[in-house]
Structure formats: C-alpha cells, structure tokens
N, C-alpha and C positions, 0 to 999 in steps of 0.2 A: 476320461474315456466314456463316451456315451454309447449305451447298448442300442442295437437295432431292434426293431419290434419283433423280429423273428429269430433273435438269438436263442439257441437251444439252452434251456435251463438245466442246471446241474445242482442237485442237493448236496451240500458239503456239511456233513455233521462234524462238529468240533472245528468249524471253520475259523474260529477266533484264536485257535492255538498256533503254536510255532510253525509247524509244517502246513497246517490248514490255511492259515492266513496268506502265506506265500503262494500256495496253490490257487487261492482265490484270485490273486493278481495274475498268475499265469493263465488261468481260465479266461479272464476278461481279455487279456492280450491275444488269446487264441480265438476269440469270437464267441465264447460261451457266456452265459449269464448265470453266475453263481447265486445260490440261495443258501445262506448260512443258517444252521441250527446249532446253538451252543447254549449251555446253561451257565457259563462263566464260572464254573466251580474250579477250573484250573487255568483260567485265562482272565484277561482284564478288558474292560470295555474300551480302554484307550486304543486297543488294536483297531477298532472301527475308525478311529480318527486317523490312524496310520494308513489304513486302506483308502480313506477319503483323500488324504494328501497325495498318495501315489496315483490313484485312479481319477481324481478330480470330480468324484461324485460318490454318493452313498451306495452301498450294496445292501440288498434285502437281507435282513437278519431277524430270525425268530429266537427269542429267549425261551428255550424249552429244554427239558431233559429228554434224551433219546429213548428212555425207558417209559415215557409217558405216552401210552397208546392213543389216548384221546387227542393229545396235542399233535402227535406225529400224523395221525390220520387227517386231522384238520389241515395240516400243511400239505399233505399229498392231494387233498381235495382242492385246495386253493391254487397250488403251484403246479403247472403242467410240466413237471421235470421229465427229462428223457434219460437221466442217469443219476447215480449216487456215488459219491466218494466218501467212504466211511472212515473218519479219523477218530471220532469220539470214543474215548476209553480212558480209564484210569491207568497211569503208567509208572508210578513210583515203585521200583522193585522192592525196596525195604518195607514200605507200607503194605505191599501185597503179602509179604511174609507174615506180618502181624495181623492183617485183616483179610484173609483169603476170601471169605464169603462176600465181602464188599466188592472185590474184584470180579469174582465169578458172576455175581448177580448183575453188576453194571455192564461189564464187557461182553458177556454172552447174551444177556436178555436184549440189549439194544440191537445187536446183530440179528437175532431171531425175529424181532419185531420188524426190522427193515425187510427181511426176507419174506415175511408174511404180507407186508403192505405193497411191495414192489409188483408182484403179479396182479394183485387186486386192482392196481391203478395203471397197469400196462407199462410199467417201467422195467426195462430189461437189463440195463448195463450197470454193473457194480464194480468199482475199484476199491479194494480193501487194503487198509494199512496194516501190513504184517511186519515181521521183524526177523533179523538174522539171529535173534536169540533162539529160534527153533533149531538151529544147528548145534547149539552147545559148543563143546570143544571138539571140532572135527578132527578126524584122523589124518585127512589129507587137505592140503591147501593149494590153490584157492578153492572155495566151496562153489559147486555148481548147484543148479536146482535139483539135480539127482542125488546130491549128497544126503545121506540118511539124516533124518531128524533124530535128535537125541533127547532124553528126558530133560524137561525145562529145569532151570536152576531156581525158579521162583513161580509163585502163582500167576504173576503178571505174564511171564513168558509162556506159561501153560495156557493162558487164555488165548494167546495168539495162535498156538498150535491147534487148540480145540476149535477156534473160530475158523481156521482153514478147513478143518474136517467138516464142520457144520455146512460151510458153503459148498464144499465138494459133494457131500451127501445130498444136499438140496438140489444141486444141479443134476446129479445122477438119478434123482427121482423124476426127472423130466420137467421140473419147474422151468418156466420160460425165462431163465436168467442166464446172462453171459457175465462171467466174473473173472477178474484178474486179482490175485493177491500179490502185492508188491512187497517182497522181503527186503527192507532196506537196512542199511548199515548205520553209520553214525552221522546224522545230519548236524552240520555246524554252519557258522556264518550268519549273515543277515542280509536284508535287502540292501543293495548298494546306495539307496537314498538315505539309509539309516532311519526310515520311517517305520520299519518293521524289524523285529528281531526276537530273540529268545528271552522270555520273561519268567525265569524259574521262581516258584514260590518258596520262600525260605532258603535253606542252604542248598546250593545246586548239587544235583546228583551226577551231572555230566561234566566232563573234563574242561571243555572250552569256556563255559560260563564261569567255572571256578577260576580259570586262568584270568579271564578279563576282570572278574571282581577282585582278585588279588592285585592285579595291575592297577586297579582304580582305588585301592586302599580299603575296599569294603571288607575283604578278608585279610587277615594278618599274614597268612602263608598258605602255600599249597602243598599237600602231601602227595607224593608219588608212591603208590602202593606196590612196593616190591621192585627190586632191581636185580633179582637173581633168576629171572626166567630165561629160557633157552631162546633168546632173541639177540640181535646184534649188540644192543646196549643193556640188556637185562630187563627192560621194561616191556609191558604189554603192547601188543600190536593190534590196531584196529584200522578199519577202512572208513576214512572221514570224507563225507560228501557235502558239497555246498548245498544249502537248503533250496536255493533257486534251481539248481540242477535237478534236485529231487522233485520239486514242484512241477517242473516241466515234464518229468517222467510220468506223472499222474495224468497230465493232459494227453501225452502220447498213448498211454494205456486206454484212456477214454476213446480216443480216435480209433484205436485198433478195434475196440469192441463195437463201435459204430459201424465199422466197415465189414464186420463178420456177417455172413449170410446164413448163419445158423440160429436156431431158436434157443439153444442152451450150450454153454461151454464153461470150462473152468481150467485155469492154468496159474502157475506161480512163476514169478520172475524176480531175480536178484537186481537190486538197484544200489550200485556203489561205484567206486572209481576203478576197482580192480587192483588197487595198490594198498599195501599195508604200511602204516606209519607208527613208529614207537611213541610212547608218551614223551620221552625226553626229546625226541625230534620235534614234536608239536611245540614244546616249551621253547626249544632253540629257535625254531622258525618264527614263533611269535615275537621273541626278543629281537630277532634280526629285522623283522618287518615293521615293528613299532618303535624300536629304540628304548623299550621299557625293560629293565631287568626285573625278573621275577624272584620273589623270595619263596623258595621251595625246599622241602626236606624229603628224604627217603624214609618211608615207613615200611612196616611189614606188609606182606601180601594181604589182600582183602578177600575174605571168603566168598566164593562164587564167581570170581573173576576168571574168565578163560584166558589162556596164555596169548593166543593170537587167532584172529579170524579176519579174512578179507574175501572179497567176492570175485568170482569169475562172472564177467558181465557180457559174455558173448551173446547170450540169448536176448538181453535187453538191447544190445546194439543191433542185432539182426531183426528181431520181431517187432520192436517198438521204433526202430530207426532213431534211436536215442543214444547219446553218450554224454558222460560228465565232461563239461567243457571248462569249468572253473578250477583254478589251482588251489592247493593248500594255502599258499601265501595270500591269495585273494580272499579266501574264506576267512582267514585269521584277521586280515585287515578290516574286512567288513564287520566281523564280530566286535573288534575293538572300537570301530567308529560308532557302532550301535551302543556299546557300553558307555562310551564317553558322552553320548547324547543323553541317555537315561540317568547317568550320574549327575547331570546338571540340574535335573528336576528337583 
C-alpha cells in the first residue's frame, strides 16, 4: 500500500507493540500515514518486517523513548503530524507491584511530555490507550462509561486512571487538545495474515498467549486460577476482543476527533464486544476450533483477579460508528495461526 503525498500523518507511540502494530495497519488502510515511535523495550524489530509484509512497504519508525524530550521534540519538528495515538507504556501488572516508581515515571512522564509538545506544534487530536482495569470489580454489569472507577489493583492500573485524570485536567485548562481515552477490555487474536500477533516477553501474563504456547508445547500446562467464582462454570469472566477490531476503533476515534468543531474536548469510551466469556469457555472454544486438546489444571484463585467484567459498548457503537465484528472463534483461530508461525522460527 503506497501512501499519497497528502495522507495525514499520525504519531503512534508504542507502534511496534501488539495493539499498536495492528493499529498501524488499520491507519494505512483508512488513508492515514502512521509514524511509529518505539524504543523496542517491550517489542521486537521483527514487527517492522510483519508490517512490511502486510502493507507492501516500510513505515516510518523512530527508535526513541517517549520520555526523551529532545528526541520527541525532534520528531514533532520533522513530522507534521495531525494527531497522536499513545500506546507506549509499561504494562506488566506483577512487575508494577515490584517496581512502582518505574511505572509511574515511564507511563506518566511520557504522557505529560506529549501534552506539552502537542500544543507547541499545533497538534490537537489525542487517542489514549486506557484500560478496563480502572473499573476494578464493578458492582453492576455490564460496565458503562458512567460506572464509578474503583481503586486500582496495581500501580500499572493506577497509571491508567491517573493518566485519564491528567488528560482531563489538561483539557479543562483550555489547552487546545481534543482527546478520547479508549477503555478497552481483553485484546486477543492476530492479523489474519499471521504476519503480526502478540509477542509476550518471557512467561505470558495473558490467557490466550498462554493457551497457544501450551498447545504448541512451549508450556507444559495451563493453570486456571479458581473455579469457585459466582459464574456459570466457576471461572472468571472477561470481555475478549479481536485486536483488529480494537485497532479499527482507534481509527474511528481519530476520525471523530477530526470531525469535531471544538478547540478542546475530553471523553472516555469503552471498547469491547459487550459479551463476557469464562476462562473455561475460552479453552473449550480453542479446542473446538483448532482440534488441539489442552493440558490444563485448576489452581487456587489468583490475588487481584476480579470475578467478572465486560463492557456496555452502546457509546462506542453510537459515537464512533464502530462495533466489534470478529467472533471469539475467529480470534482464537487467528491467535493459533500466529503461534504456529512463530513456533517454526
């Protein structure tokens, strides 16, 4: 896919990550020209090869840390971007408990720097990568954007809540910034080409990569943490969304900001499927779709896990003209195809 000379440029921080790289593809498909900034501390350069395979060309990529003010200012000076999608953040919950200051410094300082540079260079549109972790264990389901935020279960989760507040307060100060914080649920799957997918470093912290690695023989077994919750089969419930659907939501958010005739605005929107799935149903569906039997055991509950959370996506459907279109079965098939490809390397 060849960009046109007047394709509007979008800065994508953390654009070599799982969600970021898929969003880069969706941006190009929608007529935007992404400019990646990534320090590759939690991603691999092979992602750029995957992007080249899908797009048929290279994407501009700067190797830089988003806390490096000189590097970021140089990028803003060189690239006439009209918007920013901010993914770059440390995201390992367990590590954030052990190293809270690392998470607060990285995740908050990088956002603050962007909010300082954007008005300076006439960049008004910001899409922020937030998380359903801000809801904790809600009293009512599904959660709407009006559902009260609860105290975070980890420093990582707290950085998302604080980041939302930083953006809100900056907009309320009359800074010329229009921002949308997308609170998304559990992204899974991979690009259908199997050229892009999730590349967890070390032992996966998320369910689906652990499933695919167990199916591939990389992990000897999968532990299901608790089967005595108040759910249909006793296991936790989450809202699992295909990563390509999630990527497309970011493009729609950017379009919405572009269409707004205001100088500053801030809003939050849930991005999910609106359906909750139990852990055991994810395992069962994976086995049905792939024909691979998983070796799994039931273990004790894991501290910090909420029992169930899933989204009310009415606002995303209405305000972004977006809906999740890909099924759970398709998500798991794509994730398995990706795992099979990288296991051959």
